[in-house]
N, CA, C and O atoms as CSV, one atom per row, in Angstrom:
chain,resi,resn,atom,element,x,y,z
A,1,MET,N,N,0.830,-1.192,0.000
A,1,MET,CA,C,0.000,0.000,0.000
A,1,MET,C,C,0.871,1.251,0.000
A,1,MET,O,O,1.950,1.281,0.590
A,2,SER,N,N,0.383,2.258,-0.662
A,2,SER,CA,C,1.087,3.524,-0.739
A,2,SER,C,C,0.755,4.395,0.470
A,2,SER,O,O,-0.329,4.293,1.045
A,3,ASP,N,N,1.702,5.249,0.845
A,3,ASP,CA,C,1.479,6.182,1.946
A,3,ASP,C,C,0.876,7.491,1.464
A,3,ASP,O,O,0.709,8.424,2.250
A,4,ASP,N,N,0.548,7.572,0.180
A,4,ASP,CA,C,-0.010,8.797,-0.377
A,4,ASP,C,C,-1.422,9.053,0.130
A,4,ASP,O,O,-2.195,8.126,0.370
A,5,ASN,N,N,-1.735,10.324,0.284
A,5,ASN,CA,C,-3.063,10.762,0.693
A,5,ASN,C,C,-3.599,11.733,-0.349
A,5,ASN,O,O,-2.841,12.294,-1.140
A,6,LEU,N,N,-4.906,11.922,-0.341
A,6,LEU,CA,C,-5.527,12.901,-1.236
A,6,LEU,C,C,-5.728,14.212,-0.485
A,6,LEU,O,O,-6.192,14.228,0.656
A,7,TYR,N,N,-5.370,15.307,-1.143
A,7,TYR,CA,C,-5.525,16.633,-0.562
A,7,TYR,C,C,-6.286,17.521,-1.537
A,7,TYR,O,O,-6.136,17.401,-2.753
A,8,ILE,N,N,-7.095,18.405,-0.991
A,8,ILE,CA,C,-7.813,19.396,-1.785
A,8,ILE,C,C,-7.111,20.729,-1.565
A,8,ILE,O,O,-6.930,21.166,-0.428
A,9,ILE,N,N,-6.719,21.368,-2.653
A,9,ILE,CA,C,-6.062,22.673,-2.570
A,9,ILE,C,C,-6.972,23.708,-3.226
A,9,ILE,O,O,-7.364,23.563,-4.384
A,10,ASP,N,N,-7.297,24.740,-2.481
A,10,ASP,CA,C,-8.110,25.850,-2.959
A,10,ASP,C,C,-7.213,27.084,-3.046
A,10,ASP,O,O,-6.356,27.303,-2.190
A,11,TYR,N,N,-7.419,27.880,-4.080
A,11,TYR,CA,C,-6.667,29.121,-4.229
A,11,TYR,C,C,-7.428,30.061,-5.155
A,11,TYR,O,O,-8.433,29.681,-5.756
A,12,ALA,N,N,-6.946,31.270,-5.262
A,12,ALA,CA,C,-7.529,32.241,-6.205
A,12,ALA,C,C,-6.440,32.667,-7.177
A,12,ALA,O,O,-5.303,32.921,-6.780
A,13,LEU,N,N,-6.796,32.741,-8.450
A,13,LEU,CA,C,-5.888,33.205,-9.491
A,13,LEU,C,C,-6.505,34.450,-10.102
A,13,LEU,O,O,-7.528,34.374,-10.782
A,14,HIS,N,N,-5.888,35.590,-9.862
A,14,HIS,CA,C,-6.415,36.895,-10.299
A,14,HIS,C,C,-7.865,37.073,-9.842
A,14,HIS,O,O,-8.704,37.579,-10.588
A,15,GLY,N,N,-8.145,36.649,-8.604
A,15,GLY,CA,C,-9.466,36.816,-8.017
A,15,GLY,C,C,-10.471,35.726,-8.344
A,15,GLY,O,O,-11.562,35.711,-7.774
A,16,GLN,N,N,-10.136,34.815,-9.242
A,16,GLN,CA,C,-11.047,33.733,-9.625
A,16,GLN,C,C,-10.748,32.492,-8.780
A,16,GLN,O,O,-9.609,32.025,-8.759
A,17,PRO,N,N,-11.756,31.952,-8.083
A,17,PRO,CA,C,-11.508,30.772,-7.250
A,17,PRO,C,C,-11.192,29.537,-8.086
A,17,PRO,O,O,-11.807,29.294,-9.124
A,18,LYS,N,N,-10.219,28.765,-7.609
A,18,LYS,CA,C,-9.798,27.527,-8.253
A,18,LYS,C,C,-9.666,26.459,-7.174
A,18,LYS,O,O,-9.452,26.767,-6.001
A,19,SER,N,N,-9.796,25.208,-7.583
A,19,SER,CA,C,-9.668,24.102,-6.649
A,19,SER,C,C,-9.255,22.859,-7.417
A,19,SER,O,O,-9.656,22.665,-8.565
A,20,PHE,N,N,-8.453,22.018,-6.779
A,20,PHE,CA,C,-8.078,20.744,-7.387
A,20,PHE,C,C,-7.707,19.745,-6.300
A,20,PHE,O,O,-7.497,20.110,-5.143
A,21,ILE,N,N,-7.630,18.500,-6.687
A,21,ILE,CA,C,-7.270,17.407,-5.776
A,21,ILE,C,C,-5.931,16.845,-6.227
A,21,ILE,O,O,-5.696,16.670,-7.423
A,22,ILE,N,N,-5.060,16.565,-5.277
A,22,ILE,CA,C,-3.741,16.008,-5.584
A,22,ILE,C,C,-3.425,14.868,-4.625
A,22,ILE,O,O,-3.801,14.896,-3.453
A,23,ARG,N,N,-2.732,13.876,-5.142
A,23,ARG,CA,C,-2.266,12.764,-4.316
A,23,ARG,C,C,-0.808,13.035,-3.967
A,23,ARG,O,O,0.023,13.237,-4.852
A,24,ALA,N,N,-0.505,13.040,-2.678
A,24,ALA,CA,C,0.859,13.316,-2.227
A,24,ALA,C,C,1.130,12.592,-0.915
A,24,ALA,O,O,0.216,12.315,-0.139
A,25,ALA,N,N,2.388,12.296,-0.687
A,25,ALA,CA,C,2.781,11.646,0.567
A,25,ALA,C,C,2.790,12.639,1.720
A,25,ALA,O,O,2.604,12.258,2.875
A,26,HIS,N,N,3.005,13.910,1.407
A,26,HIS,CA,C,3.160,14.938,2.437
A,26,HIS,C,C,2.582,16.255,1.918
A,26,HIS,O,O,2.715,16.572,0.736
A,27,MET,N,N,1.951,17.007,2.789
A,27,MET,CA,C,1.442,18.328,2.389
A,27,MET,C,C,1.650,19.293,3.548
A,27,MET,O,O,1.418,18.958,4.709
A,28,ASP,N,N,2.090,20.490,3.208
A,28,ASP,CA,C,2.176,21.589,4.159
A,28,ASP,C,C,1.913,22.871,3.366
A,28,ASP,O,O,1.628,22.804,2.171
A,29,ASN,N,N,2.003,24.020,4.005
A,29,ASN,CA,C,1.685,25.274,3.318
A,29,ASN,C,C,2.616,25.541,2.138
A,29,ASN,O,O,2.159,25.983,1.083
A,30,ALA,N,N,3.910,25.282,2.299
A,30,ALA,CA,C,4.858,25.520,1.210
A,30,ALA,C,C,4.543,24.625,0.011
A,30,ALA,O,O,4.591,25.077,-1.133
A,31,GLU,N,N,4.222,23.361,0.273
A,31,GLU,CA,C,3.859,22.434,-0.808
A,31,GLU,C,C,2.580,22.899,-1.502
A,31,GLU,O,O,2.481,22.850,-2.728
A,32,ALA,N,N,1.608,23.348,-0.720
A,32,ALA,CA,C,0.329,23.792,-1.285
A,32,ALA,C,C,0.527,24.992,-2.208
A,32,ALA,O,O,-0.075,25.054,-3.280
A,33,TRP,N,N,1.368,25.946,-1.801
A,33,TRP,CA,C,1.642,27.105,-2.662
A,33,TRP,C,C,2.325,26.660,-3.946
A,33,TRP,O,O,2.008,27.170,-5.021
A,34,HIS,N,N,3.256,25.720,-3.854
A,34,HIS,CA,C,3.935,25.227,-5.050
A,34,HIS,C,C,2.951,24.533,-5.992
A,34,HIS,O,O,2.952,24.801,-7.194
A,35,TRP,N,N,2.112,23.643,-5.458
A,35,TRP,CA,C,1.174,22.905,-6.308
A,35,TRP,C,C,0.105,23.815,-6.892
A,35,TRP,O,O,-0.342,23.595,-8.018
A,36,ALA,N,N,-0.314,24.834,-6.148
A,36,ALA,CA,C,-1.261,25.811,-6.708
A,36,ALA,C,C,-0.611,26.535,-7.883
A,36,ALA,O,O,-1.271,26.806,-8.886
A,37,SER,N,N,0.669,26.845,-7.766
A,37,SER,CA,C,1.396,27.484,-8.863
A,37,SER,C,C,1.484,26.562,-10.076
A,37,SER,O,O,1.360,27.016,-11.213
A,38,CYS,N,N,1.694,25.284,-9.839
A,38,CYS,CA,C,1.728,24.311,-10.941
A,38,CYS,C,C,0.367,24.235,-11.623
A,38,CYS,O,O,0.286,24.209,-12.851
A,39,ASP,N,N,-0.691,24.200,-10.837
A,39,ASP,CA,C,-2.041,24.130,-11.401
A,39,ASP,C,C,-2.345,25.381,-12.232
A,39,ASP,O,O,-3.056,25.313,-13.235
A,40,ALA,N,N,-1.802,26.513,-11.804
A,40,ALA,CA,C,-2.035,27.774,-12.514
A,40,ALA,C,C,-1.132,27.919,-13.739
A,40,ALA,O,O,-1.286,28.872,-14.504
A,41,GLY,N,N,-0.201,26.996,-13.937
A,41,GLY,CA,C,0.686,27.048,-15.084
A,41,GLY,C,C,1.960,27.834,-14.867
A,41,GLY,O,O,2.657,28.157,-15.829
A,42,ILE,N,N,2.276,28.146,-13.628
A,42,ILE,CA,C,3.462,28.934,-13.317
A,42,ILE,C,C,4.610,28.030,-12.860
A,42,ILE,O,O,5.747,28.178,-13.306
A,43,GLY,N,N,4.293,27.101,-11.969
A,43,GLY,CA,C,5.307,26.208,-11.423
A,43,GLY,C,C,5.624,25.066,-12.368
A,43,GLY,O,O,4.913,24.827,-13.344
A,44,ARG,N,N,6.692,24.375,-12.062
A,44,ARG,CA,C,7.156,23.257,-12.876
A,44,ARG,C,C,7.044,21.967,-12.080
A,44,ARG,O,O,7.374,21.925,-10.895
A,45,ILE,N,N,6.579,20.921,-12.738
A,45,ILE,CA,C,6.493,19.592,-12.137
A,45,ILE,C,C,7.676,18.791,-12.656
A,45,ILE,O,O,7.876,18.684,-13.866
A,46,GLY,N,N,8.460,18.230,-11.744
A,46,GLY,CA,C,9.634,17.458,-12.140
A,46,GLY,C,C,9.264,16.164,-12.842
A,46,GLY,O,O,8.213,15.578,-12.583
A,47,ARG,N,N,10.129,15.733,-13.719
A,47,ARG,CA,C,9.908,14.473,-14.424
A,47,ARG,C,C,10.296,13.304,-13.529
A,47,ARG,O,O,11.199,13.409,-12.698
A,48,TYR,N,N,9.615,12.221,-13.709
A,48,TYR,CA,C,9.935,10.938,-13.065
A,48,TYR,C,C,9.817,10.954,-11.555
A,48,TYR,O,O,10.187,9.973,-10.911
A,49,GLY,N,N,9.325,12.011,-10.972
A,49,GLY,CA,C,9.114,12.069,-9.531
A,49,GLY,C,C,10.371,12.216,-8.702
A,49,GLY,O,O,10.280,12.526,-7.515
A,50,ARG,N,N,11.541,12.004,-9.284
A,50,ARG,CA,C,12.791,12.090,-8.524
A,50,ARG,C,C,13.595,13.340,-8.857
A,50,ARG,O,O,14.520,13.702,-8.130
A,51,GLU,N,N,13.244,13.987,-9.942
A,51,GLU,CA,C,13.985,15.175,-10.358
A,51,GLU,C,C,13.797,16.285,-9.333
A,51,GLU,O,O,12.672,16.613,-8.957
A,52,LYS,N,N,14.888,16.848,-8.895
A,52,LYS,CA,C,14.832,17.945,-7.924
A,52,LYS,C,C,14.608,19.254,-8.676
A,52,LYS,O,O,15.400,19.637,-9.537
A,53,ILE,N,N,13.528,19.923,-8.339
A,53,ILE,CA,C,13.215,21.202,-8.956
A,53,ILE,C,C,13.066,22.258,-7.872
A,53,ILE,O,O,12.813,21.939,-6.710
A,54,LYS,N,N,13.223,23.499,-8.256
A,54,LYS,CA,C,13.035,24.586,-7.302
A,54,LYS,C,C,11.548,24.842,-7.140
A,54,LYS,O,O,10.836,25.067,-8.119
A,55,LYS,N,N,11.087,24.807,-5.906
A,55,LYS,CA,C,9.667,25.019,-5.621
A,55,LYS,C,C,9.324,26.501,-5.727
A,55,LYS,O,O,10.147,27.368,-5.432
A,56,VAL,N,N,8.105,26.770,-6.150
A,56,VAL,CA,C,7.616,28.151,-6.228
A,56,VAL,C,C,7.234,28.595,-4.819
A,56,VAL,O,O,6.454,27.926,-4.142
A,57,SER,N,N,7.777,29.712,-4.386
A,57,SER,CA,C,7.504,30.226,-3.044
A,57,SER,C,C,6.230,31.076,-3.044
A,57,SER,O,O,5.734,31.474,-4.098
A,58,LYS,N,N,5.717,31.341,-1.857
A,58,LYS,CA,C,4.524,32.170,-1.718
A,58,LYS,C,C,4.732,33.562,-2.323
A,58,LYS,O,O,3.876,34.017,-3.081
A,59,PRO,N,N,5.847,34.264,-2.016
A,59,PRO,CA,C,6.027,35.604,-2.607
A,59,PRO,C,C,6.065,35.577,-4.139
A,59,PRO,O,O,5.506,36.465,-4.782
A,60,LEU,N,N,6.711,34.579,-4.722
A,60,LEU,CA,C,6.770,34.490,-6.175
A,60,LEU,C,C,5.388,34.197,-6.754
A,60,LEU,O,O,4.993,34.791,-7.757
A,61,ALA,N,N,4.661,33.286,-6.126
A,61,ALA,CA,C,3.307,32.957,-6.587
A,61,ALA,C,C,2.395,34.179,-6.515
A,61,ALA,O,O,1.580,34.405,-7.410
A,62,GLU,N,N,2.535,34.963,-5.451
A,62,GLU,CA,C,1.711,36.164,-5.305
A,62,GLU,C,C,2.008,37.180,-6.413
A,62,GLU,O,O,1.111,37.912,-6.831
A,63,ARG,N,N,3.236,37.232,-6.884
A,63,ARG,CA,C,3.580,38.131,-7.985
A,63,ARG,C,C,2.853,37.757,-9.273
A,63,ARG,O,O,2.605,38.609,-10.126
A,64,TYR,N,N,2.516,36.483,-9.405
A,64,TYR,CA,C,1.793,36.007,-10.592
A,64,TYR,C,C,0.279,35.984,-10.389
A,64,TYR,O,O,-0.446,35.485,-11.250
A,65,GLY,N,N,-0.208,36.511,-9.276
A,65,GLY,CA,C,-1.644,36.637,-9.063
A,65,GLY,C,C,-2.307,35.523,-8.286
A,65,GLY,O,O,-3.535,35.434,-8.256
A,66,ILE,N,N,-1.509,34.666,-7.652
A,66,ILE,CA,C,-2.074,33.579,-6.841
A,66,ILE,C,C,-2.215,34.074,-5.410
A,66,ILE,O,O,-1.271,34.621,-4.839
A,67,THR,N,N,-3.390,33.881,-4.837
A,67,THR,CA,C,-3.651,34.300,-3.459
A,67,THR,C,C,-4.511,33.248,-2.769
A,67,THR,O,O,-5.003,32.311,-3.398
A,68,ALA,N,N,-4.679,33.425,-1.472
A,68,ALA,CA,C,-5.625,32.650,-0.659
A,68,ALA,C,C,-5.476,31.137,-0.826
A,68,ALA,O,O,-6.466,30.428,-1.006
A,69,VAL,N,N,-4.243,30.648,-0.767
A,69,VAL,CA,C,-4.021,29.199,-0.888
A,69,VAL,C,C,-4.329,28.533,0.445
A,69,VAL,O,O,-3.823,28.931,1.494
A,70,SER,N,N,-5.164,27.518,0.376
A,70,SER,CA,C,-5.454,26.700,1.568
A,70,SER,C,C,-5.545,25.254,1.124
A,70,SER,O,O,-5.799,24.963,-0.045
A,71,TRP,N,N,-5.336,24.353,2.071
A,71,TRP,CA,C,-5.397,22.927,1.741
A,71,TRP,C,C,-6.026,22.156,2.894
A,71,TRP,O,O,-6.032,22.604,4.041
A,72,ARG,N,N,-6.547,21.003,2.560
A,72,ARG,CA,C,-7.132,20.107,3.561
A,72,ARG,C,C,-7.078,18.695,3.023
A,72,ARG,O,O,-7.027,18.475,1.812
A,73,GLN,N,N,-7.090,17.751,3.929
A,73,GLN,CA,C,-7.072,16.359,3.513
A,73,GLN,C,C,-8.471,15.939,3.081
A,73,GLN,O,O,-9.459,16.265,3.739
A,74,SER,N,N,-8.543,15.222,1.982
A,74,SER,CA,C,-9.821,14.709,1.496
A,74,SER,C,C,-10.202,13.498,2.314
A,74,SER,O,O,-9.341,12.688,2.658
A,75,HIS,N,N,-11.471,13.360,2.632
A,75,HIS,CA,C,-11.896,12.215,3.461
A,75,HIS,C,C,-12.549,11.160,2.635
A,75,HIS,O,O,-12.966,10.131,3.166
């Protein structure tokens, strides 16, 4: 069995509410901001799951119009 969990990430892009579900082993605020940036087309998703990439930070995401990022575990 996998240790991955489902998380719901809500955010706003230029004032428009967005939401998506992601499967991840770990989630925190920094991860949520990065994944919201990926969903918005700003962040980069590494290939093969092992590639180390630079995560998008909250200040950088805010410069591109991402705000109000929140996350919760899906039940």
